[in-house]
N, C-alpha and C positions, 0 to 999 in steps of 0.2 A: 440077255445081259441087262442088268439094272443100270439106270442112268449114271449113278455114282461110279460104278465099275467102268463104264465106258469113258467117263471123264478122267478117271485115274489112269486108264490105259493110254489115253491121248496125252496126258501130262507126262507120262513116262516116255512116250515117243518124242515129245518136245525136248525133254532132257537129253535123250540119246542124240537127237539131231544137233543140238547145241554142242554137245561133246564132240561129235563128228566134225562140225564146222571148226571148232578149236583145233582139232587134230589136223585138219586140212591146212589151216593157217600155219601151223608149226612145221609141217612136213614138206609142203610143196607138192604133195601127191597129185598125180594126174593120170588120165587114161588115154587110150588111143583115139577116143572120140570126144574128149572134153579136157580142157585145160584146168589147172587148179582153180583159177578164178571162176570158170564156168561151173565147176563142181560146188564151190562155195556159194555162188549166187543161187544155184538150184536148191541147195540145202537150206539156205536162208529163206527162199520162197516157200519151201515145204513147211518150214518151221512157222512162218507167218500164217499159212493156211490152217495148220493145226491149232495155233493160238486163237484164230478167229472161230474155229469150230468149237473149242472149249468155251469161248466167250458166249457163243450162241446157246450152247447146252446149259450154261449156268445162269442164263438170263431168266429173271422171274417171269412166270407165265401170267398173261393178263395184261 
């Protein structure tokens, strides 16, 4: 996979995670092992990790 393709894939994941977080805020959804707030926090943490990954992948070499 080319670096540009990988970056695009990660940016798409970031968008989906942000949409999921919005949906969680709107619905109050929860599971038997995590509250809504825990799901939102985990989702936001994952988004931050992907943003950091894209930042590193787009950093100029050298």
